[in-house]
Structure formats: C-alpha cells, structure tokens
Backbone as ProteinMPNN parsed JSONL, in Angstrom:
{"seq_chain_A": "TGASVFLSNTSYGNISNSTGAFEINNIRQGKYDLIVSFIGYETYNATIQIPASAEPITIPLKQKSKELGEVIVRNYVKDGWERWGVFFIENFIGTSAPAGQCILKNKEALKFSFSKKDNVLVVDALEPLIIENKALGYNIQYQLENFTFSFDEKLLFYAGYPLFTEMQAGKSKQRRWEEARADVYEVSFMRFMRSLYRNKLTED", "coords_chain_A": {"N_chain_A": [[-16.02, -7.402, -74.61], [-17.4, -5.963, -71.738], [-20.065, -6.466, -72.187], [-23.5, -6.585, -71.099], [-24.758, -8.896, -68.776], [-27.313, -10.75, -67.561], [-30.08, -11.987, -65.416], [-33.302, -11.676, -66.309], [-35.794, -9.592, -64.675], [-34.674, -9.904, -62.041], [-32.16, -9.46, -59.529], [-29.832, -10.468, -60.275], [-26.902, -10.181, -61.895], [-24.135, -9.262, -64.166], [-20.989, -8.081, -65.719], [-19.352, -8.64, -68.683], [-15.825, -9.771, -68.942], [-12.598, -8.736, -70.353], [-12.08, -10.88, -72.06], [-14.497, -11.674, -72.64], [-15.624, -13.46, -70.992], [-17.857, -14.359, -68.158], [-19.409, -14.571, -64.832], [-22.079, -15.36, -62.811], [-23.041, -15.451, -59.611], [-24.405, -17.352, -56.754], [-27.178, -17.888, -57.231], [-30.602, -18.365, -56.818], [-32.5, -21.336, -56.812], [-34.365, -22.271, -59.677], [-36.209, -21.177, -62.623], [-35.06, -19.194, -65.321], [-34.883, -16.146, -67.438], [-32.163, -15.623, -69.281], [-30.232, -12.934, -70.209], [-28.337, -11.28, -72.647], [-26.761, -8.312, -73.399], [-25.434, -5.974, -75.829], [-24.184, -2.974, -77.14], [-24.983, -2.398, -80.384], [-25.333, -4.92, -81.132], [-27.7, -7.681, -81.473], [-30.005, -8.357, -78.901], [-29.518, -11.089, -76.863], [-31.426, -14.028, -75.754], [-32.313, -16.446, -73.569], [-33.884, -19.187, -72.014], [-33.063, -20.53, -68.982], [-32.348, -23.149, -66.447], [-31.914, -23.281, -63.022], [-30.537, -25.391, -60.455], [-28.028, -25.773, -62.914], [-26.302, -27.421, -65.614], [-22.801, -27.979, -64.997], [-21.065, -27.355, -66.895], [-19.55, -24.85, -68.707], [-21.139, -22.163, -70.658], [-21.486, -21.115, -73.988], [-22.088, -17.966, -75.605], [-23.236, -16.814, -78.496], [-23.24, -13.658, -80.161], [-25.15, -11.683, -82.314], [-24.578, -9.332, -84.826], [-26.273, -6.3, -85.273], [-28.424, -5.7, -88.053], [-27.321, -3.554, -90.524], [-28.548, -2.447, -92.485], [-31.281, -2.333, -91.5], [-30.917, -0.525, -89.406], [-30.299, 1.877, -90.697], [-32.774, 2.455, -91.99], [-34.459, 2.843, -89.635], [-33.122, 5.165, -88.505], [-33.546, 7.239, -90.465], [-36.111, 7.731, -90.038], [-36.225, 8.951, -87.563], [-37.418, 11.402, -85.214], [-36.218, 14.644, -84.823], [-36.574, 16.427, -82.659], [-37.479, 14.615, -80.76], [-37.647, 13.993, -78.014], [-38.719, 16.235, -76.794], [-41.073, 16.4, -77.979], [-42.284, 13.873, -77.375], [-41.53, 12.93, -75.013], [-42.758, 13.21, -72.461], [-45.06, 11.806, -72.823], [-44.066, 9.214, -73.377], [-42.839, 8.612, -70.938], [-45.069, 8.641, -69.184], [-46.518, 6.456, -70.185], [-44.691, 4.301, -70.021], [-43.322, 4.385, -67.553], [-45.369, 5.238, -65.912], [-48.105, 6.967, -63.996], [-48.581, 7.115, -61.353], [-48.165, 7.802, -57.734], [-45.766, 6.556, -56.752], [-44.543, 6.176, -59.303], [-43.924, 8.794, -59.881], [-41.634, 9.182, -58.356], [-39.689, 8.171, -59.966], [-36.791, 8.357, -61.975], [-35.528, 8.811, -65.116], [-32.452, 8.281, -66.137], [-30.915, 8.493, -68.605], [-32.131, 9.751, -70.895], [-31.33, 10.605, -73.343], [-30.766, 8.349, -74.776], [-32.951, 7.393, -76.057], [-34.858, 7.156, -79.092], [-37.091, 8.575, -81.284], [-39.893, 7.725, -83.448], [-42.248, 8.584, -85.659], [-45.203, 7.731, -87.482], [-47.12, 9.21, -89.609], [-48.834, 8.324, -91.42], [-49.649, 5.848, -90.505], [-50.286, 6.486, -87.983], [-48.737, 5.938, -85.778], [-46.524, 5.523, -83.046], [-43.154, 4.796, -82.559], [-40.669, 3.826, -80.261], [-37.245, 3.627, -79.886], [-34.315, 2.384, -78.183], [-31.038, 3.192, -77.763], [-29.209, 2.143, -76.048], [-29.077, 0.306, -72.952], [-31.856, 1.384, -70.705], [-31.486, 3.492, -67.913], [-32.813, 3.555, -64.819], [-33.839, 5.379, -62.008], [-35.328, 4.35, -59.039], [-36.734, 5.914, -56.665], [-38.796, 5.6, -55.013], [-39.082, 2.82, -54.308], [-36.533, 2.066, -53.851], [-34.691, 1.099, -55.834], [-32.26, 0.782, -58.391], [-32.589, 0.466, -61.831], [-31.838, -1.355, -64.636], [-32.933, -1.331, -67.889], [-33.505, -3.253, -70.8], [-34.808, -2.124, -73.306], [-36.752, -3.489, -75.711], [-38.845, -3.138, -77.447], [-41.27, -0.611, -78.262], [-44.289, 0.548, -78.888], [-46.905, 2.506, -79.836], [-50.283, 2.597, -80.91], [-52.181, 5.183, -82.123], [-54.684, 5.149, -83.284], [-55.887, 2.871, -82.564], [-55.653, 3.023, -79.956], [-53.791, 1.513, -78.543], [-51.057, 0.039, -76.716], [-47.854, -1.34, -76.796], [-45.224, -2.776, -75.177], [-41.919, -4.186, -74.695], [-39.396, -5.844, -72.848], [-36.331, -6.213, -70.924], [-35.687, -6.252, -67.557], [-33.229, -5.463, -64.928], [-32.631, -5.438, -61.687], [-31.064, -3.499, -59.097], [-30.634, -3.119, -55.74], [-30.868, -0.112, -53.903], [-28.689, 1.314, -51.491], [-28.969, 2.037, -48.063], [-29.782, 3.524, -44.741], [-31.026, 1.472, -42.01], [-33.685, 2.168, -41.309], [-34.684, 3.465, -43.672], [-34.359, 1.376, -45.45], [-36.365, -0.267, -44.396], [-38.672, 1.222, -44.848], [-38.596, 1.029, -47.649], [-38.98, -1.655, -48.251], [-41.452, -2.047, -47.115], [-43.019, -0.382, -48.841], [-42.467, -1.681, -51.247], [-43.958, -4.019, -50.843], [-46.624, -2.95, -50.704], [-46.96, -1.926, -53.225], [-46.797, -4.264, -54.707], [-49.21, -5.55, -54.013], [-51.139, -4.342, -55.512], [-50.397, -4.886, -58.07], [-49.931, -5.595, -61.572], [-48.453, -7.969, -61.929], [-49.115, -9.441, -59.723], [-51.943, -9.819, -60.065], [-51.746, -11.446, -62.457], [-50.375, -13.662, -61.498], [-52.249, -14.521, -59.551], [-54.386, -15.154, -61.26], [-53.331, -17.176, -62.921], [-52.856, -19.206, -60.984], [-55.425, -19.667, -60.348], [-56.822, -18.281, -58.276], [-58.187, -15.843, -58.267], [-60.621, -14.836, -56.873], [-60.127, -15.425, -54.171], [-57.772, -13.923, -53.701]], "CA_chain_A": [[-15.738, -6.682, -73.438], [-18.379, -4.932, -71.328], [-21.504, -6.929, -72.348], [-24.219, -6.754, -69.85], [-25.316, -10.237, -68.651], [-28.227, -10.687, -66.39], [-31.337, -12.723, -65.301], [-34.346, -10.75, -66.314], [-36.64, -9.519, -63.5], [-34.088, -10.366, -60.859], [-30.989, -8.523, -59.33], [-28.601, -11.266, -60.643], [-26.165, -9.774, -63.106], [-22.642, -9.007, -64.26], [-20.467, -7.625, -66.877], [-18.334, -9.624, -69.2], [-14.521, -9.085, -68.927], [-11.891, -8.439, -71.61], [-12.148, -12.042, -72.835], [-15.934, -11.964, -72.994], [-16.219, -14.44, -69.928], [-18.593, -13.781, -67.018], [-19.909, -15.423, -63.939], [-23.164, -14.918, -62.034], [-23.059, -16.432, -58.561], [-25.304, -17.404, -55.656], [-28.553, -17.83, -57.799], [-31.629, -19.246, -56.251], [-33.056, -22.319, -57.74], [-35.511, -21.783, -60.458], [-36.126, -20.994, -64.192], [-34.872, -17.619, -65.544], [-34.479, -15.681, -68.78], [-30.741, -15.124, -69.394], [-30.19, -11.825, -71.164], [-26.973, -10.681, -72.961], [-26.872, -7.235, -74.431], [-24.209, -5.202, -76.123], [-24.504, -1.979, -78.157], [-24.672, -2.72, -81.799], [-25.629, -6.399, -81.334], [-29.055, -8.187, -81.12], [-30.066, -8.918, -77.525], [-29.547, -12.537, -76.697], [-32.339, -14.362, -74.681], [-32.495, -17.984, -73.533], [-34.382, -19.721, -70.805], [-32.044, -21.54, -68.333], [-32.771, -23.716, -65.256], [-30.858, -23.404, -61.933], [-29.291, -25.57, -60.814], [-27.793, -26.226, -64.346], [-25.015, -28.204, -65.907], [-21.626, -27.35, -64.505], [-20.397, -26.973, -67.949], [-19.669, -23.484, -69.133], [-22.056, -22.085, -71.941], [-20.875, -20.181, -75.027], [-23.138, -17.299, -76.163], [-22.911, -15.974, -79.725], [-24.027, -12.437, -80.367], [-25.342, -11.382, -83.778], [-24.484, -7.945, -85.017], [-27.529, -5.778, -85.839], [-28.463, -5.394, -89.349], [-26.886, -2.048, -90.867], [-29.757, -1.904, -93.353], [-32.437, -1.983, -90.58], [-30.564, 0.584, -88.605], [-30.377, 3.057, -91.452], [-34.18, 2.74, -92.154], [-34.984, 3.423, -88.528], [-32.416, 6.339, -88.394], [-34.069, 8.062, -91.381], [-37.52, 8.146, -89.56], [-36.112, 9.522, -86.13], [-37.794, 12.792, -85.033], [-35.057, 15.479, -84.293], [-36.912, 16.875, -81.284], [-38.359, 13.58, -80.23], [-37.949, 13.88, -76.541], [-39.462, 17.412, -76.441], [-42.501, 16.245, -78.404], [-42.917, 12.638, -76.962], [-40.846, 12.48, -73.737], [-43.681, 13.042, -71.351], [-45.982, 10.71, -73.263], [-43.356, 7.969, -73.15], [-42.755, 8.346, -69.405], [-46.481, 8.257, -68.561], [-47.087, 5.145, -70.722], [-43.716, 3.262, -69.65], [-43.193, 4.259, -66.104], [-46.687, 5.367, -65.161], [-48.518, 8.258, -63.472], [-48.856, 6.977, -59.955], [-47.347, 8.565, -56.891], [-44.375, 5.9, -56.838], [-43.879, 6.412, -60.515], [-43.412, 10.145, -59.879], [-40.263, 9.249, -57.905], [-38.69, 7.551, -60.777], [-35.978, 9.219, -62.855], [-34.902, 8.154, -66.253], [-31.152, 8.955, -66.248], [-30.282, 8.654, -69.842], [-33.056, 9.968, -71.884], [-30.746, 10.728, -74.673], [-30.579, 6.977, -75.402], [-34.215, 7.17, -76.727], [-35.115, 7.704, -80.37], [-38.654, 8.471, -81.481], [-40.158, 7.715, -84.792], [-43.754, 8.691, -85.687], [-45.669, 7.505, -88.738], [-48.304, 9.947, -89.86], [-49.735, 7.41, -92.313], [-50.253, 4.81, -89.725], [-50.614, 7.015, -86.709], [-48.102, 4.926, -84.831], [-45.328, 6.008, -82.484], [-42.311, 3.715, -82.185], [-39.553, 4.401, -79.598], [-36.038, 2.729, -79.824], [-33.328, 2.688, -77.085], [-29.773, 2.791, -78.237], [-28.483, 1.504, -75.031], [-30.225, 0.067, -71.785], [-32.307, 2.554, -69.966], [-31.072, 3.511, -66.543], [-34.103, 4.286, -64.152], [-33.644, 5.493, -60.554], [-36.664, 4.313, -58.498], [-36.473, 6.277, -55.26], [-39.947, 5.154, -54.127], [-38.911, 1.387, -53.862], [-35.12, 1.859, -53.517], [-34.122, 0.261, -56.917], [-31.829, 1.24, -59.674], [-33.097, -0.533, -62.782], [-31.365, -1.275, -66.065], [-33.993, -1.912, -68.702], [-33.126, -3.361, -71.955], [-35.928, -1.951, -74.193], [-36.679, -4.155, -77.161], [-39.934, -2.61, -78.32], [-42.222, 0.298, -77.626], [-45.214, 0.901, -79.999], [-48.211, 3.044, -79.516], [-51.081, 2.956, -82.124], [-53.153, 6.253, -81.651], [-55.972, 4.752, -83.828], [-56.428, 1.677, -81.802], [-55.437, 3.206, -78.51], [-52.947, 0.256, -78.148], [-49.731, 0.124, -76.299], [-47.13, -2.64, -76.645], [-43.633, -2.617, -75.087], [-41.237, -5.365, -74.228], [-37.85, -5.576, -72.592], [-35.742, -7.055, -69.812], [-35.181, -5.458, -66.401], [-32.324, -5.82, -64.015], [-32.899, -4.616, -60.408], [-30.045, -3.391, -58.111], [-31.105, -2.398, -54.59], [-30.098, 1.086, -53.341], [-28.099, 1.189, -50.091], [-29.395, 3.139, -47.199], [-29.808, 3.059, -43.443], [-32.097, 0.33, -41.57], [-35.009, 2.8, -41.349], [-35.107, 3.67, -45.0], [-34.621, 0.054, -46.011], [-37.554, -0.823, -43.967], [-39.69, 1.825, -45.665], [-38.631, 0.489, -49.027], [-39.528, -2.957, -48.15], [-43.09, -1.88, -46.951], [-43.449, 0.211, -50.122], [-42.453, -2.782, -52.242], [-45.124, -4.89, -50.533], [-47.774, -2.263, -50.945], [-47.01, -1.832, -54.698], [-47.044, -5.619, -55.161], [-50.625, -5.852, -53.645], [-52.071, -3.816, -56.523], [-49.655, -4.854, -59.347], [-50.414, -6.458, -62.647], [-47.91, -9.212, -61.658], [-50.055, -10.275, -58.645], [-53.116, -10.268, -60.897], [-51.403, -12.5, -63.373], [-50.022, -14.974, -60.663], [-53.56, -15.033, -59.068], [-55.068, -15.78, -62.479], [-52.643, -18.53, -63.222], [-53.225, -20.206, -59.84], [-56.912, -19.763, -60.13], [-57.116, -17.65, -56.925], [-58.575, -14.399, -58.348], [-61.655, -14.469, -55.852], [-59.498, -15.505, -52.835], [-56.88, -12.858, -53.568]], "C_chain_A": [[-16.933, -5.9, -73.061], [-19.789, -5.301, -71.595], [-22.207, -7.071, -71.1], [-24.965, -8.196, -69.89], [-25.983, -10.277, -67.535], [-29.399, -11.617, -66.571], [-32.516, -11.824, -65.316], [-35.245, -10.685, -65.134], [-36.141, -10.109, -62.178], [-33.027, -9.142, -60.516], [-29.674, -9.295, -59.554], [-28.018, -10.733, -61.977], [-24.744, -9.499, -62.961], [-22.256, -8.436, -65.531], [-19.33, -8.388, -67.353], [-16.865, -8.977, -69.131], [-13.893, -9.053, -70.242], [-11.895, -9.558, -72.618], [-13.56, -12.408, -73.291], [-16.482, -13.082, -71.859], [-16.94, -13.625, -68.761], [-18.978, -14.895, -66.132], [-21.037, -14.663, -63.21], [-23.389, -15.97, -60.871], [-24.18, -16.365, -57.618], [-26.838, -17.196, -56.142], [-29.468, -18.79, -57.202], [-32.115, -20.248, -57.301], [-34.29, -21.907, -58.403], [-35.288, -21.691, -61.981], [-36.088, -19.473, -64.448], [-34.617, -17.426, -67.036], [-33.178, -15.035, -68.727], [-30.764, -14.138, -70.444], [-28.677, -11.363, -71.415], [-27.13, -9.415, -73.874], [-25.596, -6.455, -74.542], [-24.571, -4.18, -77.221], [-24.017, -2.436, -79.544], [-24.938, -4.198, -82.14], [-27.133, -6.69, -80.878], [-28.975, -8.692, -79.691], [-30.238, -10.506, -77.553], [-30.545, -12.999, -75.52], [-32.434, -15.904, -74.746], [-32.965, -18.245, -72.085], [-33.426, -20.727, -70.16], [-32.793, -21.987, -67.037], [-31.716, -23.822, -64.258], [-31.383, -24.313, -60.774], [-29.182, -26.153, -62.184], [-26.579, -26.994, -64.42], [-23.854, -27.359, -65.384], [-20.755, -26.938, -65.687], [-20.591, -25.55, -68.407], [-20.447, -23.307, -70.437], [-21.345, -20.947, -72.721], [-22.053, -19.4, -75.668], [-22.734, -16.522, -77.346], [-23.741, -14.807, -79.787], [-24.082, -12.112, -81.837], [-25.422, -9.838, -83.858], [-25.819, -7.513, -85.696], [-27.375, -5.491, -87.311], [-28.075, -3.844, -89.786], [-28.009, -1.523, -91.639], [-31.045, -1.415, -92.597], [-32.166, -0.737, -89.892], [-30.732, 1.793, -89.469], [-31.827, 3.378, -91.772], [-34.756, 3.343, -90.911], [-34.381, 4.864, -88.281], [-33.147, 7.447, -89.239], [-35.562, 8.614, -90.869], [-37.49, 8.743, -88.184], [-36.651, 10.975, -86.383], [-36.753, 13.49, -84.398], [-35.426, 15.764, -82.946], [-37.867, 15.831, -80.573], [-38.726, 13.564, -78.729], [-38.854, 15.098, -76.121], [-40.921, 17.14, -76.845], [-42.941, 14.951, -77.781], [-42.39, 12.205, -75.661], [-41.865, 12.208, -72.65], [-44.655, 11.979, -71.626], [-45.351, 9.369, -73.017], [-43.273, 7.645, -71.688], [-44.034, 7.966, -68.873], [-46.881, 6.828, -68.813], [-45.987, 3.976, -70.185], [-43.597, 3.194, -68.324], [-44.561, 4.403, -65.354], [-46.891, 6.74, -64.627], [-48.814, 8.205, -62.09], [-47.944, 7.737, -59.047], [-45.859, 7.927, -56.806], [-43.699, 6.236, -58.113], [-43.297, 7.791, -60.574], [-42.071, 10.298, -59.232], [-39.19, 8.584, -58.707], [-38.038, 8.553, -61.757], [-35.36, 8.424, -63.916], [-33.648, 9.004, -66.36], [-30.548, 9.244, -67.522], [-31.359, 8.787, -70.968], [-32.526, 10.104, -73.357], [-30.591, 9.389, -75.494], [-31.855, 6.717, -76.194], [-34.279, 7.863, -78.025], [-36.509, 7.61, -80.708], [-38.819, 8.546, -83.077], [-41.778, 7.655, -84.863], [-44.191, 8.708, -87.074], [-47.056, 8.212, -88.889], [-49.374, 9.108, -90.633], [-50.427, 6.334, -91.425], [-50.685, 5.275, -88.306], [-50.003, 6.23, -85.52], [-46.707, 5.683, -84.318], [-44.362, 4.797, -82.137], [-41.057, 4.499, -81.464], [-38.427, 3.208, -79.472], [-35.159, 3.308, -78.735], [-31.996, 2.312, -77.633], [-28.879, 2.18, -77.396], [-29.607, 1.213, -73.816], [-30.507, 1.303, -70.954], [-31.932, 2.377, -68.507], [-32.172, 4.253, -65.751], [-33.716, 4.251, -62.638], [-34.98, 5.482, -59.904], [-36.42, 4.581, -57.029], [-37.648, 5.875, -54.337], [-39.738, 3.792, -53.611], [-37.518, 1.099, -53.659], [-34.423, 0.856, -54.484], [-33.385, 1.088, -57.816], [-32.084, 0.215, -60.764], [-32.407, -0.301, -64.121], [-32.351, -2.058, -66.942], [-33.581, -1.955, -70.056], [-34.437, -3.392, -72.804], [-35.862, -2.545, -75.496], [-37.769, -3.572, -78.104], [-40.889, -1.672, -77.626], [-43.068, 0.871, -78.699], [-46.564, 1.412, -79.438], [-49.021, 3.36, -80.741], [-52.266, 3.971, -81.428], [-54.626, 5.888, -82.159], [-56.611, 3.783, -83.015], [-56.398, 1.925, -80.305], [-54.681, 1.998, -77.88], [-51.622, 0.401, -77.869], [-49.161, -1.295, -76.262], [-45.717, -2.195, -76.374], [-43.112, -3.948, -74.446], [-39.86, -5.065, -73.904], [-37.568, -6.498, -71.4], [-35.163, -6.162, -68.754], [-34.239, -6.197, -65.438], [-32.396, -4.773, -62.798], [-31.488, -4.742, -59.634], [-30.555, -2.62, -56.896], [-30.099, -1.261, -54.203], [-29.686, 0.829, -51.978], [-28.504, 2.428, -49.226], [-29.429, 2.621, -45.665], [-31.044, 2.054, -43.334], [-33.417, 1.005, -41.794], [-35.404, 3.078, -42.749], [-35.305, 2.466, -45.78], [-35.913, -0.658, -45.605], [-38.744, -0.136, -44.678], [-39.861, 1.332, -47.044], [-39.29, -0.734, -49.092], [-41.109, -2.918, -47.94], [-43.611, -1.311, -48.236], [-43.512, -0.719, -51.201], [-43.655, -3.614, -52.12], [-46.422, -4.189, -50.967], [-47.996, -2.165, -52.541], [-47.452, -3.17, -55.353], [-48.551, -6.075, -55.052], [-51.473, -5.477, -54.709], [-51.388, -3.887, -57.92], [-50.277, -5.886, -60.279], [-49.773, -7.882, -62.47], [-48.729, -10.036, -60.729], [-51.296, -10.707, -59.273], [-52.84, -11.492, -61.715], [-51.155, -13.838, -62.562], [-51.386, -15.465, -60.1], [-54.378, -15.674, -60.109], [-54.584, -17.154, -62.877], [-52.727, -19.601, -62.248], [-54.707, -20.36, -59.481], [-57.398, -19.317, -58.788], [-57.611, -16.288, -57.064], [-59.557, -13.949, -57.059], [-60.967, -14.285, -54.535], [-58.489, -14.275, -52.618], [-57.393, -11.463, -53.668]], "O_chain_A": [[-17.494, -5.211, -73.913], [-20.682, -4.521, -71.264], [-21.674, -7.591, -70.12], [-25.638, -8.575, -70.848], [-25.445, -9.905, -66.492], [-29.716, -12.014, -67.692], [-32.728, -11.187, -64.284], [-35.473, -11.753, -64.565], [-36.87, -10.669, -61.359], [-33.045, -8.064, -61.111], [-28.596, -8.887, -59.123], [-28.635, -10.859, -63.035], [-24.176, -9.486, -61.869], [-23.106, -8.291, -66.41], [-18.435, -8.763, -66.595], [-16.737, -7.759, -69.254], [-14.574, -9.32, -71.233], [-11.75, -9.339, -73.82], [-13.792, -13.264, -74.144], [-17.642, -13.494, -71.885], [-16.659, -12.461, -68.478], [-18.916, -16.056, -66.538], [-20.942, -13.45, -63.022], [-23.82, -17.105, -61.072], [-24.907, -15.372, -57.646], [-27.609, -16.452, -55.536], [-29.131, -19.968, -57.083], [-32.117, -19.987, -58.504], [-35.168, -21.279, -57.812], [-34.253, -22.11, -62.498], [-36.862, -18.66, -63.943], [-34.22, -18.331, -67.77], [-33.068, -13.948, -68.16], [-31.27, -14.424, -71.529], [-27.919, -11.111, -70.478], [-27.599, -9.524, -75.007], [-24.818, -6.281, -73.604], [-25.243, -4.564, -78.178], [-22.861, -2.782, -79.787], [-24.783, -4.637, -83.28], [-27.686, -6.002, -80.02], [-28.017, -9.363, -79.306], [-31.083, -11.045, -78.267], [-30.5, -12.422, -74.434], [-32.603, -16.521, -75.797], [-32.515, -17.627, -71.12], [-33.04, -21.699, -70.808], [-33.725, -21.32, -66.588], [-30.668, -24.397, -64.55], [-32.45, -24.084, -60.205], [-30.047, -26.908, -62.626], [-25.884, -27.213, -63.428], [-23.95, -26.132, -65.345], [-19.775, -26.221, -65.486], [-21.73, -25.09, -68.485], [-20.429, -24.216, -71.267], [-20.736, -20.024, -72.18], [-22.948, -20.036, -76.226], [-21.923, -15.606, -77.211], [-24.929, -14.913, -79.482], [-23.079, -12.277, -82.532], [-26.158, -9.165, -83.135], [-26.388, -8.216, -86.531], [-26.306, -5.081, -87.762], [-28.707, -2.956, -89.214], [-28.409, -0.365, -91.521], [-31.716, -0.428, -92.899], [-33.064, 0.095, -89.766], [-31.316, 2.753, -88.967], [-32.125, 4.57, -91.83], [-35.511, 4.307, -91.041], [-35.149, 5.727, -87.856], [-33.337, 8.539, -88.703], [-36.059, 9.684, -91.223], [-38.547, 9.038, -87.626], [-36.449, 11.627, -87.408], [-36.313, 12.979, -83.369], [-34.673, 15.392, -82.046], [-38.858, 16.165, -79.923], [-39.818, 13.217, -78.278], [-39.653, 14.974, -75.194], [-41.863, 17.57, -76.179], [-44.162, 14.909, -77.626], [-42.785, 11.134, -75.2], [-41.861, 11.159, -72.006], [-45.061, 11.28, -70.698], [-46.008, 8.463, -72.503], [-43.598, 6.539, -71.256], [-44.103, 6.992, -68.124], [-47.427, 6.104, -67.98], [-46.396, 2.839, -69.952], [-43.728, 2.099, -67.777], [-44.816, 3.769, -64.33], [-46.021, 7.603, -64.751], [-49.302, 9.209, -61.572], [-46.974, 8.307, -59.548], [-44.87, 8.66, -56.792], [-42.507, 6.543, -58.14], [-42.279, 7.992, -61.236], [-41.388, 11.302, -59.43], [-38.037, 8.428, -58.305], [-38.688, 9.462, -62.274], [-34.706, 7.42, -63.633], [-33.693, 10.207, -66.619], [-29.723, 10.154, -67.61], [-31.416, 7.957, -71.876], [-33.166, 9.777, -74.356], [-30.329, 9.375, -76.696], [-31.814, 5.799, -77.012], [-33.839, 9.007, -78.144], [-37.116, 6.577, -80.426], [-38.111, 9.218, -83.827], [-42.455, 6.836, -84.241], [-43.712, 9.526, -87.86], [-48.039, 7.765, -88.296], [-50.587, 9.23, -90.462], [-51.597, 5.994, -91.597], [-51.346, 4.549, -87.563], [-50.623, 5.934, -84.498], [-45.961, 6.308, -85.072], [-44.8, 3.868, -81.459], [-40.541, 5.521, -81.915], [-38.678, 2.081, -79.046], [-35.217, 4.491, -78.398], [-31.817, 1.14, -77.963], [-27.839, 1.694, -77.84], [-30.715, 1.743, -73.742], [-29.645, 2.094, -70.572], [-32.037, 1.29, -67.94], [-32.424, 5.434, -65.99], [-33.325, 3.213, -62.103], [-35.759, 6.414, -60.103], [-35.996, 3.722, -56.257], [-37.531, 5.817, -53.113], [-40.188, 3.542, -52.493], [-37.213, -0.039, -53.305], [-33.706, -0.057, -54.074], [-33.884, 2.188, -58.054], [-31.743, -0.942, -60.518], [-32.401, 0.808, -64.656], [-32.567, -3.256, -66.764], [-33.286, -0.895, -70.609], [-35.067, -4.431, -73.002], [-35.032, -2.182, -76.329], [-37.63, -3.527, -79.326], [-41.28, -1.93, -76.488], [-42.54, 1.703, -79.437], [-47.225, 0.739, -78.647], [-48.637, 4.209, -81.546], [-53.026, 3.675, -80.507], [-55.623, 6.267, -81.545], [-57.817, 3.858, -82.781], [-56.99, 1.2, -79.505], [-54.991, 1.576, -76.766], [-50.925, 0.9, -78.752], [-49.782, -2.26, -75.819], [-45.094, -1.428, -77.108], [-43.836, -4.672, -73.763], [-39.199, -4.218, -74.504], [-38.348, -7.346, -70.967], [-34.241, -5.392, -69.023], [-34.417, -7.384, -65.164], [-32.251, -3.556, -62.911], [-30.872, -5.803, -59.534], [-30.9, -1.453, -57.081], [-28.873, -1.37, -54.174], [-30.397, 0.081, -51.306], [-28.393, 3.594, -49.604], [-29.143, 1.456, -45.389], [-31.855, 1.83, -44.232], [-34.255, 0.407, -42.468], [-36.597, 2.893, -42.994], [-36.188, 2.381, -46.634], [-36.462, -1.494, -46.322], [-39.704, -0.803, -45.064], [-40.96, 1.205, -47.585], [-40.154, -0.907, -49.952], [-41.881, -3.67, -48.535], [-44.651, -1.785, -48.692], [-44.422, -0.67, -52.028], [-44.328, -3.914, -53.107], [-47.264, -4.85, -51.575], [-49.113, -2.316, -53.036], [-48.249, -3.25, -56.287], [-49.054, -6.85, -55.866], [-52.488, -6.14, -54.924], [-51.706, -3.111, -58.821], [-50.977, -6.827, -59.905], [-50.412, -8.882, -62.797], [-48.985, -11.216, -60.969], [-51.721, -11.846, -59.076], [-53.596, -12.463, -61.681], [-51.645, -14.916, -62.9], [-51.671, -16.662, -60.149], [-55.027, -16.685, -59.841], [-55.332, -18.102, -63.119], [-52.681, -20.783, -62.59], [-55.134, -21.025, -58.537], [-58.305, -19.925, -58.219], [-57.512, -15.532, -56.097], [-59.342, -12.95, -56.373], [-61.109, -13.273, -53.849], [-58.396, -13.711, -51.528], [-56.62, -10.512, -53.552]]}, "name": "protein", "num_of_chains": 1, "seq": "TGASVFLSNTSYGNISNSTGAFEINNIRQGKYDLIVSFIGYETYNATIQIPASAEPITIPLKQKSKELGEVIVRNYVKDGWERWGVFFIENFIGTSAPAGQCILKNKEALKFSFSKKDNVLVVDALEPLIIENKALGYNIQYQLENFTFSFDEKLLFYAGYPLFTEMQAGKSKQRRWEEARADVYEVSFMRFMRSLYRNKLTED"}
C-alpha cells in the first residue's frame, strides 16, 4: 500500500492502492523508465515501451539489506544538515537564480556520512525528496539513489529519478512559467546532450 509508481523525468505517476495495484493512464507513446519506490525496499527500475502489451505487469520489490542499513547508520553525522546542508543544496539543486527559488521541503529525510580517510561525502535519502520549484512551477518528487562527492578528486556523482507535478495558477503565471521553462532548457545540460547525440552542436 502506498508505493510510489511513476515514469522518471515525466509527470506520469500514481500511488498503489491497498492491494498493491496501480494504473497510469494517458501516457504518450515512447520509451520510459518505470520506477517503483517504497520505504524500506530497493527501488525498482525497468525500461518500458508505450504502447505496451495490454497484459498487466507484476512488480516484485526486494527488501533492503538490514546489514547494509546498519553499516550506513553507524557512519551518519549527527549534525549532518548543519554541516553539509548548504553544500548539498548548492551541488544538487544549484546556485543559479532559478535554483534560488527551489525549496527542499523534507530536509530531515537526508542523512550525511563523511569519511575522513577517503575524504568523501555520501548523502542518503530515507524517503523521496520533495522539492518545490517556484521558478518553473513544478513540485518535484526525487528518488535519490546516490550522492557522492570526492573532495580529493573534486568529483561529484549523483543519480536518481524525478517525477514532476505542475503547480496550478492563473493563466498569466502559467504563461510566465512556460517562458521560464523554455529559457532554462536553452542553456540546460539536457539540451547539450541532445544536441551532441544528434550531432547538431554547432547548429544549436
């Protein structure tokens, strides 16, 4: 009951009912990453093609290893948010003007582990992160799978799965959000990677 089921990087999602069943309707044709997350269980990830078979699918969830959880807990920093919160936000959400209008609603879900030996910071999320993006008019549910920063190598790696839900507002504000989204996309890493993939870097 209450598992989060969604297609990563989209606004298609739902919550499973008391029997574990779910439906996601009116999905555009294409290929998607289907994500299922539930506290205490490993995140399920599978690539699906729409339109797909009409047959229902059964998704097994694996319980997270208790041994692994205990190892992580022993290394958590008690005042992790006070020590590393700003650093995490700057590297995960960013420092741009639009990023400044993003609010992490459940920072208590984050746990911080720092290894002095390796000079590496690891951040775990006990539940999906809830981010309010007032600049672009989105509420974002982000299933954080990994966040690691190596201070020796100045190397950041993070991975996860976002679900976008559009905020509701009047026509004028909706129009401003649409314009802002287009402006942000113009200078985004996603646009760069799409141009690179299509061999249109010079043209774009």
